[in-house]
ZANU-21865 format. One line per field, with one value per residue: residue in one letter; y, x, z of N, C-alpha, C, O in turn; residue number from 1. Coordinates in Angstrom, 1 decimal. Layout:
N
fivex <- (a / ...)
npy <- (Y / ...)
npx <- (X / ...)
npz <- (Z / ...)
capy <- (Y / ...)
capx <- (X / ...)
capz <- (Z / ...)
cpy <- (Y / ...)
cpx <- (X / ...)
cpz <- (Z / ...)
opy <- (Y / ...)
opx <- (X / ...)
opz <- (Z / ...)
seti <- (NUM / ...)
***
This chain:
177
fivex <- (m / s / d / s / d / d / n / t / e / k / k / p / i / v / i / k / n / a / t / d / l / q / r / l / k / l / e / k / l / m / k / n / p / d / k / p / v / v / i / p / e / p / p / k / s / k / s / l / a / a / p / p / d / f / v / r / n / v / m / g / s / s / a / g / a / g / s / g / e / f / h / v / y / r / h / l / r / r / k / e / y / a / r / q / k / f / i / q / e / k / s / e / k / e / k / l / d / d / e / y / h / q / k / i / e / e / n / r / r / a / a / q / e / r / t / a / k / k / r / a / k / r / l / k / k / k / k / n / a / k / l / k / g / k / k / p / k / t / e / n / s / q / n / p / s / s / q / s / d / s / s / g / e / e / d / n / n / e / h / n / e / t / n / t / e / t / s / t / e / v / k / n / n / e / n / s / p)
npy <- (212.8 / 212.3 / 209.7 / 208.3 / 208.9 / 207.6 / 204.9 / 204.6 / 204.9 / 202.8 / 200.6 / 197.2 / 196.1 / 194.2 / 191.9 / 190.9 / 190.0 / 189.8 / 192.3 / 194.0 / 193.6 / 194.5 / 197.2 / 198.0 / 197.7 / 199.7 / 202.0 / 202.0 / 202.4 / 205.0 / 206.6 / 207.5 / 209.1 / 209.8 / 207.9 / 205.4 / 202.8 / 199.4 / 197.3 / 194.0 / 192.0 / 190.1 / 186.5 / 184.8 / 183.0 / 179.5 / 177.6 / 174.8 / 173.2 / 172.5 / 169.4 / 166.9 / 166.9 / 165.0 / 161.9 / 161.5 / 159.5 / 157.0 / 153.6 / 151.1 / 148.3 / 146.1 / 146.3 / 146.1 / 147.7 / 150.1 / 150.4 / 153.0 / 153.9 / 153.5 / 155.5 / 157.8 / 157.3 / 157.2 / 159.8 / 161.2 / 160.1 / 161.1 / 163.8 / 164.0 / 163.0 / 165.0 / 167.2 / 166.4 / 166.3 / 169.0 / 170.1 / 168.9 / 170.0 / 172.7 / 172.7 / 171.9 / 174.1 / 176.1 / 175.2 / 175.4 / 178.2 / 179.1 / 178.0 / 179.5 / 182.2 / 181.9 / 181.3 / 183.7 / 185.5 / 184.4 / 184.9 / 187.7 / 188.2 / 187.1 / 188.8 / 191.2 / 190.6 / 190.3 / 192.9 / 194.3 / 193.3 / 194.1 / 196.9 / 197.2 / 196.5 / 198.6 / 200.8 / 200.3 / 200.3 / 202.9 / 204.2 / 203.3 / 204.5 / 207.1 / 207.3 / 206.6 / 208.8 / 210.9 / 210.1 / 210.4 / 208.4 / 206.3 / 205.0 / 201.8 / 202.0 / 204.2 / 205.1 / 204.0 / 206.0 / 208.4 / 207.9 / 207.9 / 210.6 / 211.9 / 211.1 / 212.3 / 214.9 / 215.1 / 214.7 / 217.0 / 218.9 / 218.2 / 218.8 / 221.6 / 222.4 / 221.8 / 223.5 / 225.9 / 225.8 / 225.7 / 228.2 / 229.9 / 229.3 / 230.3 / 233.1 / 233.6 / 233.2 / 235.2 / 237.4 / 237.1 / 238.3)
npx <- (-230.1 / -227.5 / -227.6 / -227.6 / -225.1 / -223.5 / -224.2 / -223.0 / -220.4 / -219.9 / -220.1 / -219.4 / -216.2 / -215.3 / -212.8 / -211.2 / -208.9 / -205.3 / -204.3 / -206.4 / -206.3 / -203.8 / -204.1 / -206.1 / -204.7 / -202.7 / -204.3 / -205.3 / -202.9 / -202.3 / -204.3 / -203.6 / -200.8 / -198.9 / -198.6 / -196.4 / -195.0 / -194.8 / -192.3 / -191.7 / -189.0 / -186.7 / -186.8 / -184.5 / -181.5 / -181.5 / -179.6 / -177.8 / -176.6 / -173.2 / -171.5 / -171.5 / -168.6 / -167.9 / -169.3 / -171.8 / -172.4 / -171.2 / -171.1 / -169.5 / -167.2 / -167.9 / -170.4 / -173.9 / -176.2 / -178.4 / -182.0 / -182.7 / -180.8 / -181.2 / -183.0 / -181.4 / -179.5 / -181.1 / -182.0 / -179.5 / -178.9 / -181.0 / -180.6 / -178.1 / -178.8 / -180.6 / -178.8 / -177.1 / -179.0 / -179.6 / -177.2 / -176.9 / -179.2 / -178.4 / -176.1 / -177.3 / -178.9 / -177.0 / -175.8 / -177.8 / -178.2 / -175.7 / -175.9 / -178.0 / -177.0 / -174.9 / -176.3 / -177.7 / -175.5 / -174.6 / -176.8 / -176.7 / -174.3 / -174.7 / -176.7 / -175.3 / -173.5 / -175.3 / -176.3 / -173.9 / -173.4 / -175.6 / -175.3 / -172.9 / -173.7 / -175.6 / -174.0 / -172.3 / -174.2 / -175.0 / -172.6 / -172.2 / -174.4 / -173.7 / -171.4 / -172.5 / -174.1 / -172.3 / -170.7 / -171.3 / -173.5 / -172.1 / -172.0 / -171.3 / -170.3 / -168.5 / -165.1 / -162.3 / -160.5 / -161.9 / -163.5 / -161.7 / -160.8 / -163.2 / -163.4 / -161.2 / -161.8 / -163.9 / -162.5 / -160.9 / -163.0 / -164.0 / -161.7 / -161.5 / -163.9 / -163.4 / -161.2 / -162.6 / -164.4 / -162.5 / -161.3 / -163.4 / -163.9 / -161.6 / -161.9 / -164.2 / -163.2 / -161.4 / -163.1 / -164.5 / -164.7)
npz <- (218.7 / 219.4 / 220.1 / 217.7 / 216.8 / 218.7 / 218.1 / 215.6 / 216.2 / 218.0 / 216.5 / 215.7 / 214.7 / 212.0 / 211.4 / 208.6 / 207.4 / 207.7 / 207.2 / 208.0 / 210.7 / 211.4 / 210.7 / 212.5 / 214.9 / 214.6 / 214.4 / 217.0 / 218.4 / 217.5 / 218.5 / 221.0 / 221.0 / 222.8 / 224.7 / 225.9 / 224.0 / 224.4 / 223.6 / 223.1 / 224.4 / 222.4 / 222.1 / 224.2 / 223.3 / 223.6 / 225.9 / 227.1 / 230.1 / 230.8 / 230.0 / 232.6 / 234.8 / 236.6 / 237.8 / 240.1 / 243.1 / 242.6 / 242.4 / 244.3 / 243.5 / 244.9 / 245.9 / 245.2 / 243.0 / 244.4 / 244.9 / 244.3 / 242.5 / 239.8 / 239.0 / 239.3 / 237.4 / 235.1 / 235.0 / 234.6 / 232.1 / 230.5 / 230.7 / 229.3 / 226.8 / 226.0 / 225.9 / 223.8 / 221.7 / 221.6 / 220.7 / 218.2 / 216.9 / 217.0 / 215.4 / 213.0 / 212.5 / 212.2 / 209.9 / 208.0 / 208.1 / 207.1 / 204.5 / 203.6 / 203.7 / 201.9 / 199.6 / 199.3 / 198.9 / 196.5 / 194.8 / 194.8 / 193.7 / 191.1 / 190.2 / 190.1 / 188.1 / 185.9 / 185.8 / 185.3 / 182.7 / 181.3 / 181.6 / 180.2 / 177.6 / 177.2 / 177.2 / 175.1 / 173.0 / 173.2 / 172.6 / 170.0 / 168.8 / 169.0 / 167.5 / 165.0 / 164.7 / 164.3 / 162.2 / 158.7 / 156.8 / 154.5 / 151.2 / 149.8 / 147.3 / 147.1 / 146.8 / 148.7 / 149.4 / 149.4 / 151.6 / 153.7 / 153.6 / 154.3 / 156.9 / 158.0 / 157.7 / 159.6 / 161.9 / 162.0 / 162.2 / 164.8 / 166.3 / 165.8 / 167.1 / 169.7 / 170.2 / 170.0 / 172.2 / 174.3 / 174.0 / 174.5 / 177.2 / 178.3 / 177.8 / 179.3 / 181.8 / 182.0 / 182.0 / 184.4 / 187.8)
capy <- (212.8 / 211.7 / 208.2 / 207.7 / 209.0 / 206.5 / 203.6 / 204.4 / 204.7 / 201.5 / 199.5 / 196.3 / 196.0 / 192.8 / 191.7 / 189.8 / 189.5 / 190.3 / 193.7 / 194.7 / 193.5 / 195.5 / 198.6 / 198.2 / 197.9 / 201.0 / 203.0 / 202.0 / 203.1 / 206.4 / 207.3 / 208.2 / 209.0 / 210.1 / 206.7 / 204.7 / 201.5 / 198.3 / 196.4 / 192.9 / 191.5 / 188.9 / 185.4 / 184.5 / 181.7 / 178.5 / 176.9 / 173.8 / 173.2 / 171.7 / 168.0 / 166.8 / 166.6 / 163.8 / 161.3 / 161.3 / 158.3 / 155.9 / 152.3 / 150.4 / 147.1 / 145.0 / 146.5 / 146.1 / 149.0 / 150.1 / 150.6 / 154.4 / 154.3 / 153.5 / 156.8 / 158.7 / 156.9 / 157.6 / 161.3 / 161.6 / 159.7 / 162.0 / 165.1 / 163.8 / 162.9 / 166.4 / 168.0 / 165.9 / 166.7 / 170.4 / 170.3 / 168.5 / 171.0 / 173.9 / 172.5 / 171.9 / 175.5 / 176.9 / 174.7 / 176.1 / 179.6 / 179.2 / 177.8 / 180.7 / 183.3 / 181.5 / 181.5 / 185.2 / 186.0 / 183.9 / 185.6 / 189.1 / 188.2 / 186.9 / 190.1 / 192.2 / 190.2 / 190.7 / 194.4 / 194.8 / 192.9 / 195.0 / 198.2 / 197.2 / 196.5 / 199.9 / 201.8 / 200.0 / 200.8 / 204.4 / 204.6 / 203.1 / 205.5 / 208.4 / 207.2 / 206.7 / 210.2 / 211.7 / 209.8 / 210.3 / 207.1 / 206.2 / 203.8 / 200.9 / 202.4 / 205.2 / 204.5 / 204.1 / 207.3 / 209.4 / 207.6 / 208.4 / 212.0 / 212.4 / 210.9 / 213.3 / 216.2 / 215.1 / 214.9 / 218.4 / 219.6 / 218.0 / 219.6 / 223.0 / 222.6 / 221.7 / 224.7 / 227.0 / 225.7 / 226.1 / 229.7 / 230.5 / 229.2 / 231.3 / 234.4 / 233.7 / 233.3 / 236.6 / 238.4 / 237.0 / 239.1)
capx <- (-229.1 / -226.3 / -227.8 / -227.2 / -223.6 / -223.0 / -224.4 / -222.1 / -219.0 / -219.7 / -220.3 / -218.4 / -215.3 / -215.0 / -211.5 / -211.3 / -207.6 / -204.2 / -204.2 / -207.3 / -205.8 / -202.7 / -204.7 / -206.8 / -203.6 / -202.1 / -205.3 / -205.3 / -201.7 / -202.3 / -205.3 / -202.9 / -199.4 / -198.0 / -198.5 / -195.3 / -195.3 / -194.0 / -191.8 / -191.2 / -187.6 / -186.6 / -186.5 / -183.1 / -181.2 / -181.4 / -178.3 / -177.8 / -175.5 / -172.0 / -171.6 / -170.9 / -167.2 / -167.8 / -170.6 / -172.0 / -173.0 / -170.6 / -171.1 / -168.2 / -167.3 / -168.4 / -171.8 / -174.9 / -176.9 / -179.7 / -183.3 / -182.8 / -179.7 / -181.7 / -183.6 / -180.3 / -178.9 / -182.1 / -182.0 / -178.3 / -179.0 / -182.0 / -179.9 / -177.1 / -179.5 / -181.1 / -177.7 / -176.7 / -180.0 / -179.5 / -175.9 / -177.2 / -180.1 / -177.7 / -175.2 / -178.1 / -179.4 / -175.8 / -175.6 / -178.9 / -177.9 / -174.6 / -176.4 / -178.9 / -176.1 / -174.2 / -177.3 / -177.9 / -174.3 / -174.5 / -177.8 / -176.3 / -173.2 / -175.3 / -177.4 / -174.3 / -173.0 / -176.3 / -176.3 / -172.7 / -173.5 / -176.6 / -174.7 / -171.9 / -174.5 / -176.2 / -172.9 / -171.9 / -175.3 / -174.9 / -171.4 / -172.4 / -175.4 / -173.0 / -170.6 / -173.4 / -174.6 / -171.2 / -170.2 / -172.4 / -173.5 / -171.5 / -172.4 / -170.1 / -169.8 / -167.5 / -163.8 / -161.7 / -159.8 / -162.9 / -164.0 / -160.6 / -160.9 / -164.3 / -163.2 / -160.2 / -162.5 / -164.6 / -161.5 / -160.6 / -164.1 / -164.0 / -160.6 / -161.9 / -164.9 / -162.7 / -160.5 / -163.5 / -164.8 / -161.5 / -161.1 / -164.6 / -163.8 / -160.6 / -162.5 / -165.1 / -162.4 / -160.8 / -164.1 / -165.0 / -163.9)
capz <- (217.6 / 219.9 / 220.1 / 216.4 / 216.7 / 219.5 / 217.4 / 214.5 / 216.8 / 218.7 / 215.5 / 215.8 / 213.5 / 211.5 / 210.9 / 207.6 / 207.1 / 208.6 / 207.0 / 208.9 / 212.1 / 211.5 / 210.6 / 213.8 / 216.0 / 214.3 / 214.8 / 218.5 / 218.9 / 217.1 / 219.2 / 222.0 / 220.6 / 224.0 / 225.5 / 225.5 / 223.4 / 224.9 / 222.6 / 223.9 / 224.1 / 221.6 / 222.9 / 224.4 / 222.8 / 224.6 / 226.1 / 228.1 / 231.0 / 230.3 / 230.5 / 234.0 / 234.9 / 237.4 / 238.1 / 241.6 / 243.6 / 241.9 / 243.2 / 244.4 / 242.7 / 245.7 / 246.3 / 244.1 / 242.9 / 245.2 / 244.1 / 243.9 / 241.6 / 238.5 / 238.8 / 239.1 / 236.1 / 234.1 / 235.0 / 233.9 / 230.7 / 229.9 / 230.5 / 228.3 / 225.5 / 225.7 / 225.5 / 222.5 / 220.8 / 221.4 / 219.9 / 216.8 / 216.4 / 216.8 / 214.2 / 211.8 / 212.3 / 211.7 / 208.5 / 207.2 / 208.0 / 206.2 / 203.2 / 203.2 / 203.4 / 200.7 / 198.4 / 199.1 / 198.3 / 195.1 / 194.0 / 194.7 / 192.7 / 189.8 / 189.9 / 189.7 / 186.8 / 184.9 / 185.7 / 184.5 / 181.3 / 180.7 / 181.5 / 179.1 / 176.4 / 177.0 / 176.9 / 173.7 / 172.1 / 173.2 / 171.9 / 168.5 / 168.3 / 169.0 / 166.3 / 163.8 / 164.5 / 163.9 / 160.8 / 157.7 / 156.2 / 153.1 / 150.4 / 149.5 / 145.9 / 147.2 / 146.9 / 150.1 / 149.6 / 149.8 / 153.0 / 154.7 / 153.5 / 155.1 / 158.4 / 158.4 / 157.9 / 160.8 / 163.0 / 162.0 / 162.8 / 166.2 / 166.8 / 165.8 / 168.1 / 171.0 / 170.4 / 170.2 / 173.5 / 175.2 / 173.9 / 175.1 / 178.6 / 178.7 / 177.7 / 180.4 / 183.0 / 182.1 / 182.3 / 185.7 / 188.8)
cpy <- (212.2 / 210.2 / 207.6 / 207.8 / 207.9 / 205.1 / 203.5 / 204.3 / 203.3 / 200.3 / 198.5 / 196.2 / 194.6 / 192.8 / 190.5 / 189.2 / 190.1 / 191.8 / 194.5 / 194.7 / 194.5 / 196.9 / 198.9 / 198.5 / 199.3 / 202.1 / 203.1 / 202.7 / 204.6 / 207.2 / 208.1 / 208.1 / 209.2 / 208.9 / 205.9 / 203.3 / 200.5 / 197.4 / 195.2 / 192.5 / 190.3 / 187.7 / 185.1 / 183.1 / 180.7 / 177.9 / 175.9 / 173.8 / 172.3 / 170.3 / 167.8 / 166.3 / 165.3 / 163.2 / 161.0 / 159.9 / 157.1 / 154.7 / 151.7 / 149.0 / 145.9 / 145.1 / 146.5 / 147.4 / 149.0 / 150.4 / 152.1 / 154.8 / 154.3 / 154.9 / 157.9 / 158.5 / 157.4 / 159.1 / 161.8 / 161.3 / 160.7 / 163.3 / 165.1 / 163.7 / 164.3 / 167.3 / 167.6 / 166.4 / 168.2 / 170.8 / 170.0 / 169.6 / 172.3 / 173.8 / 172.5 / 173.3 / 176.3 / 176.5 / 175.4 / 177.6 / 179.9 / 179.0 / 179.0 / 181.9 / 183.1 / 181.7 / 183.0 / 185.8 / 185.6 / 184.7 / 187.1 / 189.2 / 188.0 / 188.2 / 191.1 / 191.9 / 190.6 / 192.2 / 194.9 / 194.4 / 193.8 / 196.4 / 198.3 / 197.3 / 197.9 / 200.9 / 201.5 / 200.5 / 202.3 / 204.9 / 204.4 / 204.1 / 206.8 / 208.4 / 207.3 / 208.1 / 211.1 / 211.4 / 209.7 / 208.9 / 207.1 / 204.9 / 203.0 / 201.3 / 203.4 / 204.5 / 204.8 / 205.4 / 208.4 / 209.2 / 208.2 / 209.9 / 212.6 / 212.2 / 211.9 / 214.6 / 216.2 / 215.3 / 216.3 / 219.2 / 219.4 / 218.8 / 221.1 / 223.3 / 222.6 / 223.0 / 225.9 / 227.0 / 226.1 / 227.6 / 230.4 / 230.4 / 230.2 / 232.7 / 234.6 / 233.9 / 234.6 / 237.6 / 238.3 / 237.7 / 238.2)
cpx <- (-227.8 / -226.4 / -227.3 / -225.7 / -223.0 / -223.1 / -223.3 / -220.6 / -218.8 / -220.0 / -219.2 / -217.5 / -215.1 / -213.7 / -211.6 / -210.0 / -206.5 / -204.0 / -205.1 / -206.9 / -204.7 / -203.2 / -205.3 / -205.8 / -203.0 / -203.0 / -205.3 / -204.1 / -201.7 / -203.3 / -204.6 / -201.4 / -198.4 / -197.8 / -197.3 / -195.7 / -194.3 / -193.6 / -191.2 / -189.7 / -187.7 / -186.3 / -185.0 / -182.8 / -181.0 / -180.0 / -178.5 / -176.5 / -174.4 / -172.2 / -171.0 / -169.4 / -167.0 / -169.2 / -170.7 / -172.5 / -172.5 / -170.6 / -169.8 / -168.4 / -167.9 / -169.9 / -172.7 / -175.6 / -178.2 / -180.9 / -183.4 / -181.8 / -180.2 / -182.3 / -182.5 / -179.7 / -179.8 / -182.1 / -180.7 / -178.3 / -179.9 / -181.3 / -178.9 / -177.7 / -180.0 / -180.0 / -177.2 / -177.7 / -179.9 / -178.3 / -176.2 / -178.2 / -179.3 / -176.8 / -176.1 / -178.6 / -178.2 / -175.6 / -176.6 / -178.6 / -176.7 / -175.0 / -177.2 / -178.0 / -175.3 / -175.1 / -177.5 / -176.7 / -174.2 / -175.6 / -177.4 / -175.2 / -173.7 / -176.1 / -176.5 / -173.7 / -174.0 / -176.4 / -175.1 / -172.8 / -174.5 / -176.0 / -173.7 / -172.6 / -175.1 / -175.1 / -172.4 / -172.9 / -175.2 / -173.7 / -171.6 / -173.4 / -174.7 / -172.1 / -171.4 / -173.9 / -173.5 / -170.8 / -171.4 / -172.3 / -173.0 / -171.9 / -171.1 / -169.5 / -168.7 / -166.1 / -163.2 / -161.1 / -160.7 / -163.4 / -162.9 / -160.6 / -162.0 / -164.1 / -162.1 / -160.9 / -163.3 / -163.7 / -161.1 / -161.7 / -164.2 / -162.9 / -160.9 / -162.9 / -164.3 / -161.9 / -161.4 / -164.0 / -163.8 / -161.2 / -162.2 / -164.4 / -162.7 / -161.1 / -163.4 / -164.3 / -161.8 / -161.8 / -164.6 / -164.1 / -163.0)
cpz <- (218.1 / 220.0 / 218.8 / 216.2 / 217.5 / 218.8 / 216.3 / 215.1 / 217.4 / 217.8 / 215.6 / 214.5 / 213.2 / 210.9 / 209.9 / 207.2 / 208.0 / 208.4 / 207.9 / 210.3 / 212.3 / 211.6 / 212.0 / 214.9 / 215.8 / 214.7 / 216.3 / 219.0 / 218.6 / 217.8 / 220.3 / 221.7 / 221.7 / 224.8 / 225.0 / 225.0 / 223.9 / 223.8 / 223.3 / 223.4 / 223.3 / 222.5 / 223.0 / 223.8 / 223.9 / 224.7 / 227.2 / 229.0 / 230.3 / 230.7 / 231.9 / 233.9 / 235.7 / 237.6 / 239.6 / 241.9 / 242.8 / 242.8 / 243.2 / 243.7 / 243.5 / 246.0 / 245.1 / 244.1 / 243.7 / 244.3 / 243.6 / 242.8 / 240.2 / 238.1 / 238.5 / 237.7 / 235.0 / 233.9 / 234.3 / 232.4 / 229.9 / 229.7 / 229.4 / 226.9 / 225.0 / 225.2 / 224.1 / 221.4 / 220.5 / 220.5 / 218.5 / 216.2 / 216.1 / 215.6 / 212.9 / 211.5 / 211.7 / 210.2 / 207.6 / 207.1 / 207.1 / 204.7 / 202.7 / 202.9 / 202.1 / 199.5 / 198.2 / 198.4 / 196.8 / 194.2 / 193.8 / 193.6 / 191.3 / 189.3 / 189.4 / 188.4 / 185.7 / 184.7 / 185.0 / 183.1 / 180.6 / 180.5 / 180.3 / 177.7 / 176.1 / 176.6 / 175.5 / 172.7 / 172.0 / 172.4 / 170.4 / 168.0 / 168.1 / 167.7 / 165.0 / 163.6 / 164.0 / 162.5 / 159.9 / 157.1 / 154.8 / 152.5 / 150.1 / 148.1 / 146.0 / 147.3 / 148.3 / 150.4 / 150.0 / 151.2 / 154.0 / 154.7 / 154.4 / 156.6 / 158.8 / 158.6 / 159.2 / 162.0 / 163.1 / 162.6 / 164.3 / 166.9 / 166.9 / 166.9 / 169.5 / 171.3 / 170.7 / 171.6 / 174.5 / 175.2 / 174.6 / 176.6 / 179.1 / 178.8 / 179.0 / 181.7 / 183.2 / 182.4 / 183.7 / 186.7 / 189.6)
opy <- (211.6 / 209.5 / 206.6 / 206.9 / 207.3 / 204.3 / 202.4 / 203.6 / 202.8 / 199.2 / 198.9 / 196.2 / 193.8 / 193.5 / 189.4 / 188.1 / 190.9 / 192.5 / 195.6 / 195.7 / 195.1 / 197.7 / 200.1 / 199.4 / 200.0 / 203.1 / 204.2 / 203.5 / 205.4 / 208.5 / 209.2 / 207.2 / 208.9 / 208.8 / 205.6 / 202.7 / 200.7 / 196.8 / 195.4 / 192.7 / 189.5 / 187.9 / 185.2 / 182.2 / 181.0 / 177.7 / 176.1 / 174.4 / 171.4 / 170.0 / 168.5 / 165.5 / 164.5 / 164.0 / 160.5 / 159.2 / 156.2 / 154.8 / 151.8 / 148.6 / 144.9 / 144.2 / 146.9 / 148.2 / 147.9 / 150.7 / 152.3 / 155.9 / 155.1 / 155.3 / 158.8 / 159.5 / 158.1 / 159.6 / 162.7 / 162.1 / 161.1 / 163.9 / 166.0 / 164.4 / 164.6 / 168.1 / 168.5 / 166.8 / 168.7 / 171.6 / 170.7 / 169.9 / 173.0 / 174.8 / 173.1 / 173.7 / 177.1 / 177.3 / 175.8 / 178.1 / 180.8 / 179.8 / 179.4 / 182.5 / 184.0 / 182.3 / 183.4 / 186.6 / 186.5 / 185.1 / 187.7 / 190.1 / 188.7 / 188.5 / 191.9 / 192.8 / 191.1 / 192.6 / 195.8 / 195.2 / 194.3 / 197.1 / 199.3 / 198.0 / 198.4 / 201.7 / 202.5 / 201.0 / 202.9 / 205.9 / 205.3 / 204.6 / 207.6 / 209.4 / 207.9 / 208.6 / 212.0 / 212.3 / 209.1 / 208.3 / 208.0 / 203.9 / 203.6 / 200.9 / 203.6 / 203.4 / 205.7 / 205.8 / 209.2 / 210.2 / 208.7 / 210.5 / 213.5 / 213.1 / 212.4 / 215.4 / 217.3 / 216.0 / 216.9 / 220.2 / 220.4 / 219.4 / 221.7 / 224.4 / 223.5 / 223.6 / 226.8 / 228.0 / 226.8 / 228.2 / 231.5 / 231.4 / 230.7 / 233.4 / 235.7 / 234.6 / 235.2 / 238.6 / 239.3 / 237.8 / 238.7)
opx <- (-227.1 / -225.3 / -226.7 / -225.1 / -222.0 / -222.2 / -222.8 / -219.8 / -217.7 / -220.2 / -218.0 / -218.1 / -214.7 / -213.4 / -211.9 / -209.9 / -206.8 / -203.6 / -204.8 / -207.0 / -204.7 / -202.7 / -205.2 / -206.0 / -202.7 / -202.6 / -205.4 / -204.2 / -201.3 / -203.3 / -205.0 / -200.7 / -197.3 / -196.8 / -197.2 / -196.6 / -193.1 / -194.4 / -190.2 / -189.4 / -188.6 / -185.6 / -184.3 / -183.6 / -180.5 / -179.4 / -179.2 / -175.5 / -174.7 / -172.8 / -170.0 / -169.1 / -166.1 / -170.2 / -169.8 / -173.0 / -173.3 / -170.2 / -169.0 / -169.5 / -168.3 / -170.5 / -172.3 / -175.5 / -178.9 / -180.7 / -184.0 / -181.9 / -179.7 / -182.1 / -182.6 / -179.4 / -179.4 / -182.2 / -180.8 / -177.9 / -179.6 / -181.5 / -178.7 / -177.2 / -180.0 / -180.1 / -176.9 / -177.3 / -180.0 / -178.3 / -175.8 / -177.9 / -179.6 / -176.7 / -175.6 / -178.6 / -178.4 / -175.3 / -176.2 / -178.8 / -176.8 / -174.6 / -177.1 / -178.2 / -175.1 / -174.6 / -177.6 / -176.9 / -173.9 / -175.3 / -177.6 / -175.2 / -173.3 / -176.0 / -176.7 / -173.5 / -173.6 / -176.5 / -175.3 / -172.4 / -174.2 / -176.3 / -173.7 / -172.2 / -175.1 / -175.4 / -172.1 / -172.5 / -175.4 / -173.8 / -171.2 / -173.2 / -174.9 / -172.0 / -170.9 / -174.0 / -173.8 / -170.6 / -172.5 / -171.2 / -173.5 / -172.0 / -170.0 / -168.4 / -167.9 / -166.0 / -163.6 / -161.1 / -160.4 / -163.7 / -163.3 / -160.3 / -161.8 / -164.5 / -162.2 / -160.5 / -163.3 / -164.0 / -161.0 / -161.5 / -164.5 / -163.1 / -160.6 / -162.9 / -164.7 / -162.0 / -161.1 / -164.2 / -164.1 / -161.1 / -162.0 / -164.8 / -162.8 / -160.8 / -163.4 / -164.7 / -161.6 / -161.5 / -165.1 / -162.9 / -162.3)
opz <- (217.3 / 220.0 / 218.8 / 215.6 / 217.1 / 219.0 / 216.1 / 214.5 / 217.4 / 218.2 / 215.5 / 213.4 / 214.1 / 209.9 / 210.2 / 206.8 / 208.8 / 209.3 / 208.4 / 211.0 / 213.4 / 212.4 / 212.4 / 215.7 / 216.8 / 215.3 / 216.9 / 220.0 / 219.4 / 217.7 / 220.6 / 222.2 / 221.6 / 225.6 / 223.8 / 225.5 / 224.0 / 223.2 / 224.1 / 222.3 / 223.4 / 223.5 / 222.0 / 223.9 / 225.0 / 223.7 / 228.2 / 228.6 / 229.5 / 231.7 / 232.2 / 233.1 / 235.4 / 237.5 / 240.2 / 241.0 / 242.4 / 244.0 / 242.2 / 243.3 / 243.0 / 246.4 / 244.0 / 245.1 / 243.7 / 243.1 / 242.6 / 242.2 / 239.3 / 237.0 / 237.7 / 237.0 / 234.0 / 232.8 / 233.4 / 231.6 / 228.8 / 228.6 / 228.6 / 225.9 / 223.9 / 224.3 / 223.3 / 220.3 / 219.4 / 219.7 / 217.6 / 215.0 / 215.1 / 214.8 / 211.9 / 210.3 / 210.8 / 209.4 / 206.5 / 206.0 / 206.3 / 203.9 / 201.5 / 201.8 / 201.4 / 198.4 / 197.0 / 197.5 / 195.9 / 193.1 / 192.8 / 192.8 / 190.3 / 188.1 / 188.5 / 187.6 / 184.6 / 183.6 / 184.1 / 182.2 / 179.5 / 179.6 / 179.6 / 176.8 / 175.0 / 175.7 / 174.7 / 171.7 / 171.0 / 171.7 / 169.6 / 166.9 / 167.2 / 167.0 / 164.1 / 162.4 / 163.3 / 161.7 / 160.2 / 156.9 / 154.0 / 153.1 / 150.1 / 147.8 / 145.0 / 147.8 / 149.0 / 151.5 / 150.9 / 151.9 / 155.0 / 155.8 / 155.1 / 157.4 / 160.0 / 159.5 / 159.9 / 163.0 / 164.2 / 163.4 / 165.0 / 167.9 / 167.9 / 167.5 / 170.3 / 172.4 / 171.5 / 172.3 / 175.5 / 176.2 / 175.2 / 177.3 / 180.1 / 179.7 / 179.6 / 182.6 / 184.3 / 183.1 / 184.3 / 186.5 / 190.5)
seti <- (1 / 2 / 3 / 4 / 5 / 6 / 7 / 8 / 9 / 10 / 11 / 12 / 13 / 14 / 15 / 16 / 17 / 18 / 19 / 20 / 21 / 22 / 23 / 24 / 25 / 26 / 27 / 28 / 29 / 30 / 31 / 32 / 33 / 34 / 35 / 36 / 37 / 38 / 39 / 40 / 41 / 42 / 43 / 44 / 45 / 46 / 47 / 48 / 49 / 50 / 51 / 52 / 53 / 54 / 55 / 56 / 57 / 58 / 59 / 60 / 61 / 62 / 63 / 64 / 65 / 66 / 67 / 68 / 69 / 70 / 71 / 72 / 73 / 74 / 75 / 76 / 77 / 78 / 79 / 80 / 81 / 82 / 83 / 84 / 85 / 86 / 87 / 88 / 89 / 90 / 91 / 92 / 93 / 94 / 95 / 96 / 97 / 98 / 99 / 100 / 101 / 102 / 103 / 104 / 105 / 106 / 107 / 108 / 109 / 110 / 111 / 112 / 113 / 114 / 115 / 116 / 117 / 118 / 119 / 120 / 121 / 122 / 123 / 124 / 125 / 126 / 127 / 128 / 129 / 130 / 131 / 132 / 133 / 134 / 135 / 136 / 137 / 138 / 139 / 140 / 141 / 142 / 143 / 144 / 145 / 146 / 147 / 148 / 149 / 150 / 151 / 152 / 153 / 154 / 155 / 156 / 157 / 158 / 159 / 160 / 161 / 162 / 163 / 164 / 165 / 166 / 167 / 168 / 169 / 170 / 171 / 172 / 173 / 174 / 175 / 176 / 177)
***
């Protein structure tokens, strides 16, 4: 019976996609949680040496260049071209980073504007619904004086409700120890 258990445990695992690979790695890590996990350091940014302050092996005006001087020149030229290429790539990367951050900031600002607009619309709708709920619907056939009277009555009702709430709070405060 142990042979059948060994066969099921040693069954090869087929990785079909990145999710399976990630799950397999996590399962391997979780088998022994006491074991420390090694997290690799991020790659360090590349930097080149500063341009040379002086040029070595400068030929005099009366002497011709020797056979070895071309190789020295070629090496210096290659170093300078590599330095210039690095500077250009660095500036291009900074430019792309700035554009990316600017785009993110613009998207965030646009999202906040949309949210604020929708919030204002929601609050306006809520306020209108509240006002409609308080005011009884009146037909256009009523005269304006009766409309103003009904609104005055509502104001009085609201005032009375506020006074009642305030007096209730005062009584509760007096009763509390």
